[in-house]
Structures are given as structure tokens and as C-alpha cells.
C-alpha positions as CSV (number, residue, x, y, z in Angstrom):
1,M,-56.1,-36.4,-62.1
2,E,-53.7,-38.3,-59.9
3,H,-55.7,-41.5,-60.0
4,S,-55.7,-41.7,-63.8
5,E,-52.3,-43.4,-63.7
6,K,-53.7,-46.1,-61.4
7,W,-57.3,-46.5,-62.5
8,L,-60.1,-45.1,-64.7
9,L,-63.8,-45.5,-64.1
10,F,-66.6,-44.7,-66.6
11,Q,-69.8,-45.3,-64.6
12,E,-72.0,-44.0,-67.4
13,N,-71.0,-47.3,-69.3
14,I,-72.6,-49.6,-66.7
15,G,-74.3,-52.7,-67.9
16,T,-75.8,-55.9,-66.6
17,H,-73.2,-58.3,-67.9
18,L,-69.5,-57.5,-67.5
19,S,-66.3,-59.1,-68.5
20,M,-63.0,-58.8,-66.7
21,D,-59.6,-59.6,-68.2
22,E,-55.9,-58.7,-67.7
23,T,-53.8,-57.3,-70.5
24,S,-50.3,-56.0,-71.0
25,L,-50.5,-52.6,-72.8
26,S,-46.9,-51.4,-73.0
27,R,-43.5,-51.9,-71.4
28,G,-44.9,-55.0,-69.6
29,E,-47.4,-53.0,-67.5
30,L,-50.4,-55.2,-66.6
31,Y,-53.9,-53.8,-66.5
32,T,-57.3,-55.2,-65.5
33,I,-60.0,-54.1,-67.9
34,V,-63.7,-54.4,-67.1
35,T,-65.9,-54.2,-70.1
36,I,-69.6,-54.2,-70.9
37,K,-70.5,-57.4,-72.9
38,D,-73.5,-55.8,-74.7
39,A,-71.2,-53.1,-76.1
40,K,-69.3,-55.7,-78.0
41,G,-66.1,-53.7,-78.1
42,R,-67.7,-50.5,-79.5
43,K,-67.7,-47.0,-78.0
44,G,-68.8,-47.2,-74.3
45,A,-67.5,-50.7,-73.8
46,I,-65.0,-49.9,-71.0
47,L,-66.3,-49.6,-67.5
48,A,-63.0,-49.6,-65.7
49,M,-59.2,-49.9,-66.2
50,V,-57.1,-50.7,-63.2
51,K,-53.3,-50.9,-63.2
52,G,-52.2,-54.4,-62.1
53,A,-54.2,-57.5,-61.4
54,V,-54.5,-57.3,-57.6
55,S,-58.1,-58.2,-56.8
56,N,-58.4,-55.9,-53.9
57,N,-57.4,-52.9,-56.1
58,V,-59.9,-53.9,-58.7
59,I,-62.7,-54.3,-56.1
60,S,-61.9,-50.9,-54.5
61,V,-62.2,-49.1,-57.8
62,Q,-65.5,-50.9,-58.6
63,H,-66.8,-49.9,-55.1
64,R,-66.4,-46.3,-56.2
65,L,-69.6,-46.8,-58.2
66,P,-72.7,-45.8,-56.2
67,E,-74.5,-48.9,-54.8
68,G,-77.6,-48.3,-56.9
69,I,-75.4,-48.4,-60.1
70,R,-73.5,-51.5,-58.9
71,D,-76.8,-53.3,-58.2
72,K,-77.5,-53.2,-62.0
73,V,-74.8,-55.8,-62.5
74,A,-76.1,-59.4,-62.8
75,E,-73.0,-61.2,-64.0
76,I,-69.2,-60.7,-64.2
77,T,-67.3,-63.2,-66.4
78,I,-63.6,-63.6,-65.6
79,D,-61.1,-65.1,-68.1
């Protein structure tokens, strides 16, 4: 998949309360990671990983979720 170098999306991991934070994984590459708070870091905690921290890129990946699934989100906490 071409996009896997720029973003990953796991719609089956959707939750009502999300958390978003940036992290540097390797070689100084910055990623924005969206996680499900209720998963508490366990399996299924990652909803999306997006290369970089440009808000429009993160939003465009999240908009790939069908509207009905996006509507389940009640809160996004940003660090």
C-alpha cells in the first residue's frame, strides 16, 4: 500500500474518547498518533498514525472514516 508510508487507519478501533499526540519514532521522523483512551495502550488502541504533524493531513486521514463511524467520537484530547 502506497499510503502506508504516510498514514495508517484502523477504523475497527473507533471509540468515543480519543487522544492525539505527536511522537518521533526514528531518524527524527515525526508522527501524529490517534489512540482510543478506553483501550489504555492495549491491543486495538491505535486508530490512526499520520506522518508529520500538519493538522490538515491528520484531518484528511480522519475524514476517510465513514461519517457514521466518525459520529461516534464524543471527545478528542490533544496534548
